[in-house]
N, CA, C and O of each residue as an XYZ file, in Angstrom:
340
protein
N      61.801     30.234     -6.896
C      60.589     29.395     -6.366
C      60.197     28.434     -6.728
O      60.844     28.242     -7.757
N      59.623     27.729     -6.616
C      58.762     26.413     -7.255
C      57.527     25.834     -7.519
O      56.886     25.420     -6.554
N      57.240     25.766     -8.218
C      56.079     25.791     -8.989
C      54.657     26.115     -8.061
O      53.860     27.053     -8.030
N      54.820     24.549     -7.176
C      54.286     24.917     -6.133
C      54.254     26.172     -5.786
O      53.043     26.229     -6.000
N      54.506     27.250     -5.435
C      54.998     28.235     -4.165
C      54.318     28.966     -5.243
O      53.278     29.523     -4.894
N      54.740     29.120     -6.734
C      53.940     29.666     -7.631
C      52.557     29.951     -7.361
O      51.851     30.908     -7.042
N      52.411     28.048     -7.765
C      50.567     27.914     -7.389
C      49.952     28.467     -6.255
O      48.759     28.722     -6.423
N      50.601     28.831     -4.709
C      50.223     28.757     -4.130
C      49.980     30.113     -3.626
O      49.086     30.317     -2.805
N      51.076     31.482     -4.281
C      51.173     32.926     -4.353
C      49.905     33.548     -5.297
O      49.416     34.654     -5.069
N      49.418     32.590     -6.476
C      48.837     32.782     -7.774
C      47.134     32.082     -6.511
O      46.206     32.879     -6.370
N      47.073     31.188     -6.062
C      46.154     31.180     -5.366
C      44.984     32.369     -4.368
O      43.868     32.883     -4.454
N      46.378     32.300     -3.303
C      46.094     33.828     -2.473
C      45.272     34.909     -3.498
O      44.094     35.252     -3.399
N      46.109     35.268     -4.351
C      46.231     36.975     -5.326
C      44.823     36.457     -5.838
O      44.443     37.477     -6.414
N      43.879     35.605     -5.990
C      42.803     35.268     -6.691
C      42.144     34.803     -5.536
O      41.004     34.494     -5.883
N      42.322     34.582     -4.206
C      41.211     34.657     -3.636
C      41.084     36.239     -2.703
O      40.056     36.716     -2.223
N      42.558     36.839     -2.656
C      42.010     37.918     -2.075
C      41.236     38.909     -3.520
O      40.192     39.561     -3.496
N      41.638     38.822     -3.998
C      40.294     39.703     -5.911
C      39.141     39.006     -5.745
O      38.114     39.314     -6.350
N      39.192     38.329     -5.180
C      37.654     37.320     -5.064
C      37.029     37.913     -3.726
O      35.897     38.293     -4.026
N      37.278     38.160     -2.365
C      37.042     38.297     -1.906
C      36.689     40.359     -0.956
O      35.996     40.762     -0.022
N      37.809     41.107     -2.112
C      37.387     42.757     -2.851
C      36.292     42.134     -3.568
O      35.386     42.965     -3.635
N      35.999     41.166     -4.075
C      35.253     41.943     -5.327
C      33.424     41.733     -4.608
O      32.418     42.438     -4.676
N      33.760     40.287     -3.902
C      32.368     40.146     -3.147
C      31.680     41.264     -2.365
O      30.506     41.635     -2.388
N      32.983     41.804     -1.501
C      32.690     43.163     -0.326
C      32.305     44.259     -1.620
O      31.149     44.638     -1.432
N      32.779     44.773     -2.634
C      32.600     45.293     -3.406
C      30.548     45.652     -4.072
O      29.808     46.555     -4.466
N      30.590     43.504     -3.633
C      28.708     43.408     -4.732
C      27.949     43.867     -3.185
O      26.969     44.587     -2.997
N      28.875     43.100     -2.141
C      27.747     43.406     -1.118
C      27.183     45.054     -0.575
O      26.168     45.581     -0.119
N      27.997     45.262     -0.807
C      27.904     47.338     -1.062
C      26.721     47.076     -1.781
O      25.763     46.645     -1.139
N      26.618     47.241     -2.891
C      25.759     47.805     -4.111
C      24.048     46.446     -3.621
O      23.046     46.506     -4.333
N      24.098     45.581     -2.581
C      22.688     44.808     -2.829
C      22.124     45.117     -1.700
O      22.879     45.391     -0.767
N      21.274     45.139     -1.572
C      20.050     45.701     -0.577
C      20.158     44.626     -0.066
O      20.817     43.640     -0.398
N      19.052     44.938      1.321
C      19.146     43.655      2.596
C      17.951     42.503      1.900
O      16.848     42.144      2.314
N      18.400     42.297      1.201
C      17.369     40.459      0.747
C      18.150     39.622      1.150
O      19.322     39.488      0.800
N      17.348     38.780      2.185
C      17.521     37.371      2.536
C      18.698     36.531      1.231
O      19.895     36.255      1.309
N      17.890     36.371      0.340
C      18.250     35.005     -0.430
C      19.533     36.206     -1.627
O      19.826     35.676     -2.699
N      19.915     37.085     -1.464
C      21.438     37.856     -1.944
C      21.818     37.897     -0.926
O      23.007     37.882     -1.245
N      21.859     37.980      1.115
C      22.259     37.748      1.596
C      22.920     36.302      1.947
O      23.989     36.619      2.470
N      22.886     35.642      1.941
C      22.449     33.878      2.413
C      23.511     33.129      1.050
O      24.347     32.235      1.180
N      22.980     34.101     -0.617
C      24.426     33.605     -1.681
C      25.621     34.326     -1.561
O      26.678     33.943     -2.062
N      25.487     35.393     -0.891
C      26.842     35.880     -0.452
C      27.020     35.266      0.658
O      27.987     35.711      1.276
N      26.655     34.697      0.999
C      27.787     34.158      2.783
C      28.480     32.962      1.439
O      29.636     32.691      1.114
N      27.355     32.565      1.020
C      27.629     31.061      0.099
C      28.973     31.464     -0.531
O      30.053     31.110     -0.057
N      28.828     32.290     -1.717
C      30.196     32.567     -2.143
C      31.794     33.221     -1.168
O      32.987     33.258     -1.469
N      31.206     33.543     -0.246
C      32.123     33.749      0.980
C      33.177     32.814      1.415
O      34.397     32.649      1.392
N      32.206     32.352      1.775
C      32.589     30.568      2.025
C      33.170     29.249      1.154
O      33.953     28.461      1.683
N      32.824     29.128      0.107
C      33.237     29.042     -1.192
C      34.980     29.598     -1.571
O      35.884     29.010     -2.165
N      34.938     30.662     -1.073
C      36.285     31.609     -1.540
C      36.445     31.524     -1.212
O      37.444     30.963     -1.662
N      36.608     31.450      0.312
C      37.875     30.390      1.838
C      38.226     29.024      1.494
O      39.293     28.456      1.726
N      36.998     28.480      0.798
C      37.246     26.447      0.593
C      38.167     26.420     -0.886
O      38.896     25.469     -1.165
N      37.997     27.652     -1.790
C      39.023     27.271     -2.817
C      37.957     26.011     -3.765
O      38.289     24.867     -4.075
N      36.967     26.538     -3.976
C      35.824     25.793     -4.361
C      35.432     26.920     -5.829
O      34.475     27.692     -5.768
N      36.693     26.800     -7.562
C      36.096     27.657     -7.400
C      35.259     27.631     -8.682
O      35.357     28.378     -9.656
N      34.440     26.642     -8.482
C      33.514     26.303     -9.466
C      32.193     27.090     -8.393
O      31.350     27.982     -8.293
N      32.404     26.716     -8.192
C      31.059     26.963     -6.476
C      31.475     28.841     -6.652
O      30.597     29.669     -6.892
N      32.715     29.146     -6.500
C      32.484     30.876     -6.605
C      31.959     31.387     -8.033
O      31.243     32.343     -8.332
N      32.624     30.326     -8.856
C      31.881     31.398    -10.618
C      30.717     31.059    -10.620
O      30.281     32.149    -10.992
N      29.464     30.194    -10.470
C      28.207     30.638    -10.498
C      27.570     30.584     -8.922
O      26.759     29.709     -8.622
N      27.872     31.273     -8.269
C      27.501     31.413     -6.808
C      27.863     33.532     -7.334
O      27.139     34.338     -6.752
N      28.877     34.076     -8.305
C      29.461     35.357     -8.803
C      28.195     35.398     -9.438
O      27.225     35.960     -8.929
N      28.160     34.606    -10.939
C      27.237     34.720    -11.837
C      25.655     35.603    -11.138
O      25.150     36.721    -11.043
N      25.392     34.029    -10.756
C      24.229     34.665     -9.635
C      23.727     35.911     -9.054
O      22.733     36.433     -9.559
N      24.575     36.686     -7.585
C      24.890     38.074     -7.982
C      24.489     38.927     -8.637
O      23.673     39.823     -8.425
N      25.185     38.603     -9.624
C      25.895     40.066    -10.858
C      24.074     39.399    -12.118
O      23.740     40.071    -13.094
N      23.440     38.342    -11.785
C      21.840     38.076    -12.140
C      21.390     39.361    -11.804
O      21.276     40.443    -12.379
N      21.130     38.808    -10.477
C      20.530     39.936     -9.379
C      20.526     41.098     -9.920
O      19.653     41.682    -10.563
N      21.634     41.414     -9.591
C      22.066     42.845     -9.851
C      21.475     43.279    -10.611
O      20.482     43.950    -10.327
N      21.929     43.022    -12.073
C      21.752     43.345    -13.559
C      19.613     43.257    -13.625
O      19.015     43.870    -14.509
N      18.967     42.547    -12.718
C      17.873     42.564    -13.084
C      17.411     43.390    -12.370
O      16.270     43.768    -12.634
N      18.251     44.088    -10.985
C      17.204     45.001    -10.285
C      17.525     45.894    -10.863
O      16.478     46.339    -11.333
N      18.498     46.637    -11.237
C      19.123     47.958    -11.843
C      18.360     47.341    -13.887
O      18.880     47.831    -14.890
N      17.800     46.847    -13.939
C      17.410     46.845    -15.032
C      18.442     47.721    -16.108
O      17.986     48.718    -16.668
N      19.554     47.374    -16.303
C      21.087     47.223    -18.014
C      20.158     45.999    -19.056
O      19.197     45.235    -19.144
N      21.078     46.443    -19.538
C      20.707     45.778    -21.181
C      22.704     45.501    -21.388
O      23.595     46.350    -21.383
N      22.791     44.059    -21.541
C      23.335     43.533    -21.384
C      23.355     44.114    -23.227
O      22.491     44.201    -24.100
N      24.877     44.418    -23.149
C      25.110     44.710    -24.463
C      25.503     43.339    -25.517
O      24.881     43.064    -26.543
N      26.020     43.009    -25.280
C      26.740     41.852    -26.199
C      25.264     40.776    -26.716
O      25.033     40.113    -27.727
N      24.685     40.977    -25.749
C      23.436     40.379    -26.184
C      22.888     41.094    -26.991
O      22.778     40.616    -28.120
N      22.507     42.062    -26.826
C      21.501     42.723    -27.514
C      21.833     42.857    -29.247
O      21.146     42.650    -30.248
N      23.428     43.371    -28.994
C      23.754     43.588    -30.319
C      23.761     42.326    -31.224
O      23.584     42.421    -32.438
N      23.999     40.975    -30.510
C      23.691     39.550    -31.381
C      21.929     39.581    -32.088
O      21.356     39.110    -33.070
N      21.676     40.199    -31.228
C      19.924     40.399    -31.006
C      19.819     40.421    -32.421
O      19.312     39.635    -33.221
N      20.429     41.529    -32.548
C      19.902     42.676    -33.246
C      21.011     42.464    -35.351
O      21.267     43.150    -36.341
N      21.224     41.049    -34.815
C      22.689     41.155    -35.728
C      24.184     41.055    -35.876
O      24.980     40.333    -36.475
N      24.233     42.613    -34.664
C      25.301     42.807    -35.307
C      25.634     44.249    -35.362
O      26.737     44.790    -35.432
N      24.166     44.875    -35.303
C      24.067     46.668    -35.857
C      23.977     47.680    -34.413
O      23.898     46.953    -33.423
N      23.975     48.133    -34.304
C      24.407     49.469    -33.296
C      22.912     49.649    -33.023
O      22.524     50.551    -32.282
């Protein structure tokens, strides 16, 4: 197997994983027009292998989900408290 075959397999596996994650995220989202547009853009970026766009869009979707759920970022909270629990 040449390097290009390995790279193609890696990209295919990553593409599959990103699509699966996008579907999981979509299942948790309300029918919000902005989030729907972000999810569509995420699908398009994944299909076109624009990985930096995928990362940015996924981050935006995650941020919206966390904000909606009012979750606490434990790492940030620990850092804010100076490492104390």
